[in-house]
C-alpha positions as CSV (number, residue, x, y, z in Angstrom):
1,M,-5.7,-10.3,-11.5
2,A,-5.9,-14.0,-10.3
3,D,-3.6,-15.7,-13.0
4,N,-1.3,-12.4,-12.6
5,N,-1.0,-13.7,-9.3
6,I,0.5,-16.3,-10.0
7,S,1.9,-16.1,-12.7
8,E,4.2,-13.7,-10.7
9,A,4.9,-17.0,-9.0
10,A,5.6,-18.8,-10.8
11,S,7.7,-16.2,-13.2
12,S,11.2,-17.7,-13.2
13,S,10.6,-20.8,-13.2
14,S,11.7,-22.3,-16.9
15,S,10.2,-25.8,-16.2
16,S,8.6,-28.6,-14.4
17,S,9.8,-30.9,-12.4
18,N,8.7,-33.8,-11.4
19,N,9.4,-35.5,-7.4
20,R,6.6,-34.9,-5.2
21,G,7.6,-38.0,-3.5
22,A,10.9,-36.2,-2.1
23,S,11.1,-34.8,1.0
24,I,11.5,-31.6,2.5
25,G,13.4,-30.9,5.4
26,S,13.2,-34.4,6.5
27,S,14.7,-35.5,9.4
28,S,17.9,-36.6,7.8
29,Q,18.9,-33.8,6.3
30,Q,22.1,-32.1,8.4
31,P,20.1,-29.0,11.0
32,F,19.3,-25.6,8.7
33,N,22.4,-23.2,9.0
34,P,20.5,-19.5,7.8
35,N,24.3,-18.0,7.2
36,A,24.3,-21.7,4.3
37,A,21.1,-20.3,2.4
38,A,20.9,-19.1,-1.0
39,A,18.9,-16.3,-1.1
40,A,17.7,-17.2,-5.0
41,S,13.5,-17.5,-5.4
42,P,11.8,-18.2,-7.6
43,M,9.2,-15.2,-7.9
44,G,11.6,-13.0,-8.8
45,G,12.5,-9.9,-6.9
46,G,16.5,-10.9,-5.5
47,G,13.8,-13.0,-2.3
48,G,12.6,-9.9,-1.1
49,I,13.2,-5.9,-0.7
50,H,16.6,-5.0,0.1
51,H,17.1,-1.7,2.1
52,H,20.1,0.7,2.9
53,H,20.0,1.9,6.3
54,D,22.4,5.9,6.5
55,H,23.1,6.2,10.5
56,G,25.4,9.2,9.5
57,G,29.0,9.0,10.4
58,Y,30.0,8.8,13.9
59,S,32.1,7.8,16.0
60,P,32.6,6.9,19.9
61,A,35.3,9.2,20.3
62,S,33.6,12.9,18.1
63,T,32.3,15.1,20.3
64,I,29.6,15.9,17.8
65,S,26.2,14.7,18.7
66,P,25.3,11.6,16.1
67,P,22.7,12.8,12.9
68,Q,19.3,11.2,14.2
69,P,18.6,8.2,12.0
70,K,17.3,8.1,8.3
71,P,13.8,6.9,8.6
72,D,13.4,4.3,6.7
73,P,10.6,4.5,3.9
74,T,9.1,1.3,3.6
75,V,8.5,1.6,7.4
76,M,7.1,5.5,7.6
77,V,2.8,5.8,8.6
78,S,0.8,8.1,7.3
79,A,-0.3,11.1,9.4
80,V,-4.1,9.3,10.2
81,E,-2.4,6.0,10.9
82,L,0.0,8.0,13.6
83,Q,-2.7,9.2,15.3
84,R,-4.9,6.0,15.4
85,A,-1.7,4.0,16.3
86,R,-0.8,6.2,19.2
87,E,-5.0,6.7,20.0
88,I,-4.5,2.1,20.2
89,R,-1.3,2.1,22.3
90,E,-2.9,4.8,24.9
91,A,-6.3,2.2,24.3
92,A,-4.4,-0.2,25.4
93,Q,-1.6,0.6,28.6
94,A,-5.0,1.8,30.1
95,S,-6.8,-1.8,29.4
96,D,-7.3,-3.9,31.9
97,K,-6.8,-7.3,30.2
98,I,-3.5,-6.4,27.9
99,N,-0.2,-5.8,29.9
100,T,1.9,-3.5,28.4
101,D,4.7,-3.5,30.6
102,I,6.3,-6.4,28.9
103,Q,9.9,-5.8,28.4
104,A,12.3,-6.6,25.5
105,P,14.4,-8.9,26.1
106,V,18.7,-8.4,27.6
107,K,20.6,-8.4,24.0
108,A,24.4,-10.7,24.5
109,H,26.7,-8.2,24.2
110,P,27.8,-7.4,21.2
111,L,31.4,-7.8,22.1
112,L,30.4,-11.3,23.6
113,P,27.9,-12.3,21.9
114,F,28.4,-16.4,22.9
115,I,27.2,-14.9,26.2
116,I,23.1,-15.5,25.9
117,G,21.2,-16.4,28.0
118,K,17.9,-18.4,28.4
119,P,14.7,-17.8,27.4
120,D,12.9,-15.1,29.8
121,P,9.0,-16.1,30.0
122,A,8.4,-12.6,31.9
123,T,8.8,-11.0,28.2
124,I,6.9,-13.2,26.3
125,G,4.0,-11.1,24.2
126,R,5.1,-7.7,24.5
127,L,3.6,-4.9,22.5
128,T,5.9,-2.9,20.6
129,D,4.5,0.3,18.4
130,Y,5.7,-1.5,15.1
131,D,2.5,-3.2,16.5
132,Y,0.0,-1.4,17.1
133,A,1.2,0.4,13.6
134,Q,0.3,-2.7,12.1
135,A,-3.2,-2.9,13.3
136,A,-4.0,0.5,13.0
137,I,-3.0,0.6,8.5
138,T,-5.1,-3.1,9.1
139,I,-8.5,-2.7,11.7
140,G,-8.1,0.4,12.4
141,D,-11.6,1.3,11.2
142,Q,-12.5,-1.0,13.2
143,D,-14.3,-0.2,17.1
144,T,-11.2,1.0,19.7
145,E,-12.8,-2.3,22.3
146,V,-12.9,-4.3,18.9
147,I,-8.6,-4.1,17.6
148,L,-8.4,-4.6,22.0
149,D,-10.0,-8.0,22.1
150,R,-7.5,-9.0,19.1
151,L,-4.1,-7.6,20.6
152,Y,-5.2,-9.0,24.2
153,K,-6.7,-12.5,22.3
154,L,-2.9,-12.3,20.2
155,Q,-0.7,-11.8,23.4
156,A,-3.2,-14.5,25.0
157,F,-1.4,-16.9,21.7
158,R,1.8,-16.6,22.0
159,Q,2.1,-16.8,26.3
160,E,0.0,-20.0,25.4
161,Y,2.6,-21.6,23.1
162,K,5.5,-19.1,24.3
163,I,6.5,-17.3,21.3
164,Y,9.4,-15.3,22.4
165,D,9.3,-13.4,18.9
166,N,12.8,-13.5,18.0
167,A,14.2,-14.5,14.4
168,E,16.1,-17.7,15.9
169,E,12.8,-19.2,17.5
170,G,11.7,-18.1,14.4
171,I,13.2,-20.1,11.7
172,Q,14.1,-23.7,14.2
173,L,10.1,-23.2,14.4
174,I,9.8,-23.3,10.5
175,Y,12.3,-25.5,9.6
176,K,10.4,-27.8,12.0
177,L,7.2,-27.1,10.8
178,M,8.7,-28.4,7.2
179,D,9.9,-31.3,8.3
180,L,6.3,-32.9,10.2
181,F,5.0,-32.1,6.9
182,P,7.1,-32.0,3.7
183,G,6.0,-30.3,0.9
184,Y,3.5,-28.4,2.9
185,I,5.2,-25.1,2.8
186,L,6.6,-23.8,-0.6
187,S,7.5,-20.2,-1.0
188,V,7.4,-17.1,1.4
189,D,7.7,-14.0,-0.9
190,F,7.4,-10.8,-2.2
191,A,6.7,-10.3,-5.1
192,P,8.0,-6.8,-5.9
193,R,5.4,-6.2,-9.5
194,Y,2.6,-6.2,-6.9
195,G,4.6,-4.8,-3.4
196,S,2.9,-7.9,-1.3
197,Y,4.2,-10.9,-0.1
198,I,2.7,-14.1,-1.2
199,L,2.4,-17.7,0.8
200,V,2.1,-20.5,-1.3
201,F,1.5,-23.6,0.2
202,D,-0.1,-27.8,-0.4
203,F,-3.8,-28.7,0.6
204,A,-2.7,-32.2,-0.2
205,A,0.6,-32.2,1.8
206,F,-0.6,-31.5,5.7
207,F,-1.8,-34.6,7.3
208,P,-3.6,-33.3,10.9
209,E,-2.9,-36.4,12.3
210,R,0.0,-35.9,12.7
211,L,0.1,-33.9,15.5
212,K,0.1,-35.9,18.0
213,T,1.8,-34.2,21.1
214,I,1.2,-30.7,22.3
215,E,5.4,-30.6,21.5
216,H,3.4,-30.7,17.9
217,M,1.1,-28.0,18.0
218,R,3.0,-25.2,18.8
219,I,5.9,-26.0,16.1
220,F,2.1,-26.0,13.5
221,M,1.0,-22.8,15.2
222,G,4.0,-20.9,16.4
223,G,5.5,-22.0,12.7
224,I,2.7,-20.1,10.9
225,Y,3.1,-17.3,12.9
226,Y,6.6,-17.1,11.7
227,I,4.9,-17.3,8.3
228,F,2.8,-14.3,9.6
229,K,5.2,-12.2,10.2
230,C,7.1,-13.0,7.2
231,L,4.3,-12.1,5.7
232,S,4.3,-8.5,7.3
233,T,8.1,-7.4,7.5
234,N,7.6,-4.0,6.3
235,L,4.6,-1.5,6.7
236,K,4.3,-0.2,3.3
237,A,3.9,-4.4,2.3
238,V,1.5,-4.5,5.4
239,R,-0.6,-1.3,4.2
240,S,-0.2,-3.6,0.1
241,G,-1.8,-6.1,1.2
242,V,-1.5,-10.1,1.9
243,V,-1.7,-13.6,-0.7
244,F,-2.5,-16.7,0.0
245,I,-2.0,-19.0,-2.9
246,A,-3.2,-22.9,-1.9
247,E,-2.8,-26.3,-4.6
248,C,-5.9,-28.4,-3.9
249,D,-5.1,-31.1,-6.6
250,G,-5.3,-34.5,-4.4
251,T,-6.9,-32.8,-1.6
252,T,-9.0,-35.5,0.9
253,Q,-10.4,-35.2,3.7
254,E,-7.5,-36.7,5.6
255,N,-6.0,-33.2,4.5
256,F,-8.9,-31.6,7.1
257,D,-9.5,-31.4,10.1
258,M,-12.9,-28.8,11.6
259,A,-11.5,-28.9,15.2
260,L,-8.5,-28.1,14.5
261,E,-9.2,-25.2,11.6
262,E,-11.6,-23.9,14.2
263,K,-8.9,-23.9,16.8
264,Y,-6.6,-22.5,14.0
265,A,-9.1,-19.3,13.7
266,H,-9.9,-18.9,16.8
267,E,-6.1,-18.6,18.2
268,L,-4.3,-17.2,15.8
269,F,-5.9,-16.5,12.2
270,S,-9.2,-14.1,13.1
271,Y,-6.8,-11.9,15.6
272,F,-3.5,-11.6,12.9
273,P,-3.2,-8.0,11.4
274,F,-3.7,-8.4,8.1
275,R,-4.6,-6.4,5.7
276,Y,-5.3,-9.0,3.0
277,K,-5.1,-8.9,-1.3
278,E,-6.1,-12.0,-2.0
279,C,-6.6,-16.1,-0.9
280,L,-6.9,-18.2,-4.2
281,W,-7.4,-22.0,-4.1
282,L,-6.5,-23.9,-6.9
283,N,-8.1,-27.2,-8.5
284,T,-10.3,-27.8,-5.8
285,P,-11.6,-31.0,-6.0
286,T,-14.7,-31.8,-4.4
287,A,-12.9,-32.6,-0.5
288,A,-11.6,-28.5,-1.1
289,N,-14.8,-27.5,-2.0
290,I,-16.4,-29.0,1.4
291,A,-14.3,-28.0,3.0
292,Y,-14.1,-24.5,2.0
293,A,-18.5,-24.0,2.7
294,L,-16.7,-25.2,6.3
295,L,-14.6,-23.0,6.9
296,K,-17.1,-20.1,5.2
297,P,-17.8,-19.2,8.2
298,L,-15.0,-19.1,10.1
299,M,-13.8,-16.3,8.0
300,T,-13.7,-12.8,8.4
301,P,-15.6,-10.8,5.2
302,E,-12.7,-9.0,4.5
303,F,-10.5,-12.6,4.2
304,L,-14.4,-13.8,2.2
305,A,-14.0,-11.0,0.1
306,T,-10.6,-11.8,-1.5
307,W,-10.9,-15.7,-1.3
308,R,-11.6,-17.7,-4.7
309,M,-12.2,-21.0,-6.3
310,G,-11.0,-23.1,-8.7
311,C,-8.5,-21.1,-10.0
312,K,-5.9,-22.0,-12.3
313,L,-2.3,-20.9,-13.3
314,D,-3.2,-19.0,-16.9
315,G,-1.0,-20.9,-19.5
316,Y,-0.4,-23.8,-16.7
317,E,-1.3,-27.3,-16.6
318,G,-0.6,-29.1,-13.4
319,R,0.4,-28.8,-9.6
320,I,2.1,-25.7,-8.6
321,D,4.4,-27.5,-6.3
322,T,6.9,-28.5,-8.7
323,L,7.2,-24.5,-9.5
324,F,9.0,-24.8,-6.1
325,K,10.9,-27.6,-5.9
326,M,14.1,-26.4,-8.7
327,P,16.4,-27.1,-9.3
328,T,15.7,-30.0,-6.7
329,Q,13.3,-30.0,-3.7
330,I,16.0,-29.7,-1.3
331,L,17.6,-26.6,-2.3
332,A,14.5,-24.7,-2.8
333,Q,14.4,-25.9,0.9
334,E,17.6,-23.7,1.5
335,Q,16.5,-21.4,-0.5
336,L,13.1,-20.6,0.9
337,L,14.4,-20.8,4.6
338,G,17.3,-18.7,3.4
339,R,14.3,-16.1,2.4
340,I,12.5,-16.8,5.3
341,D,16.4,-15.6,7.3
342,K,16.1,-13.0,6.2
343,F,12.4,-11.5,6.2
344,L,12.3,-12.3,10.0
345,N,15.2,-10.2,11.3
346,E,13.8,-7.8,8.8
347,R,10.2,-7.5,10.6
348,H,12.2,-8.4,14.7
349,L,14.9,-4.9,13.1
350,H,12.0,-2.7,12.5
351,E,10.1,-3.3,15.7
352,D,13.1,-3.0,17.8
353,S,14.0,0.4,16.0
354,F,10.3,2.0,15.0
355,E,8.8,4.5,17.0
356,L,5.3,6.1,17.1
357,V,6.9,9.6,16.8
358,E,6.5,12.9,14.1
359,R,9.7,11.9,12.2
360,M,8.2,8.8,10.6
361,V,5.2,10.1,8.9
362,E,5.8,10.1,5.1
363,P,5.1,13.5,3.4
364,N,2.5,14.4,2.1
365,R,1.5,10.5,1.7
366,P,-2.3,10.2,0.2
367,Q,-5.0,8.4,2.6
368,P,-6.0,5.1,0.9
369,P,-9.1,4.1,-0.6
370,A,-11.7,3.0,1.8
371,A,-10.7,-0.4,0.9
372,A,-12.5,-2.4,4.4
373,Q,-15.6,-0.4,2.9
374,Q,-15.4,-2.0,-0.6
375,Q,-14.5,-5.3,0.8
376,E,-17.4,-5.4,3.6
377,A,-19.9,-4.2,0.6
378,A,-18.2,-7.8,-1.2
379,A,-18.8,-9.3,1.5
380,E,-22.3,-8.5,1.5
381,Q,-23.2,-10.0,-0.8
382,I,-21.2,-12.6,-1.2
383,V,-23.4,-13.5,1.7
384,A,-26.4,-12.3,-0.3
385,A,-25.1,-14.3,-2.9
386,D,-25.2,-18.2,-0.4
387,Y,-28.8,-17.2,1.8
388,A,-30.7,-17.4,-2.1
389,A,-29.0,-20.3,-2.8
390,A,-29.8,-21.8,-0.3
391,P,-33.2,-23.7,0.0
392,A,-35.9,-22.3,2.7
393,N,-36.3,-24.1,5.0
394,Q,-38.8,-26.9,5.8
């Protein structure tokens, strides 16, 4: 699976290009324009899923009631998932920690789109039916109180870093993240063969000492948060699971800060509702192996069960970053930001339109296997192996 997933990520690259010295998103470039970004994708599949919504023929002057929109098949749920999502929503509404009264921000008038007010802090941290459905799919087998704690901490995260949850803010934070760490984010894309979104990043291009201000930390945390939303654009992909691929060749101690990793894990990564398919670290040197050992205690058993070290790209030697800088580094960045913009808009469309109602239940959907139990068993084997290999206490 490891080699196949990496091969999928690099499938459309026909040759290598050694432009590692160039800068992705350097400050000398013009501000990103999503409308001008290309939609090409180094992973194949046309840069994401294309959904066709049938809203039926309706004119405001018509006296006939408009038909119900046809549910998007990528955001339909099983009857069990619907029931669990409703239980989570009901528990959240009864909780004294989670604020479920946060209203959606007022939309600009469709005929006057240039009249847009300042973001309202009172809208930060809103929970939608889509959020409850994502929690039901990914962590629904956990105790309800555990799920509520994760929802509460994600809500607190968004309020702490003033995350307004809109596509415009998301694309700007990710652009600034790429400008702060050129070459760090290599690709965010959908792999149709596996039905999963994939994040590819270069560990050796991340330098924690650059996070010197509060705004820098907001760019880092907020940018990663919005990338996570790209990886969960629709519920079908959420159900399939996410893939992380890290190029680690050249990683040194300068690319790692334990205090920052603990902050990242305790404020965001441990609470975002993912189902993990694979996490692959490629070409791991000693520094990356040490980082792995230090990070393991911070990770959940579900994530540990998918984490693989020292992977290689089948039939390819060298760093994979060159595959994601084609035909040029600057053009590759524009294409990447174009895909991210598309994914974020699709995700927020689903947040605004999805409802926990019976018409969103997919007929005869087979129930997923007990993946969480399988992952937990695999994680227990990892822990047992580590314990057996550890020296006895003196």
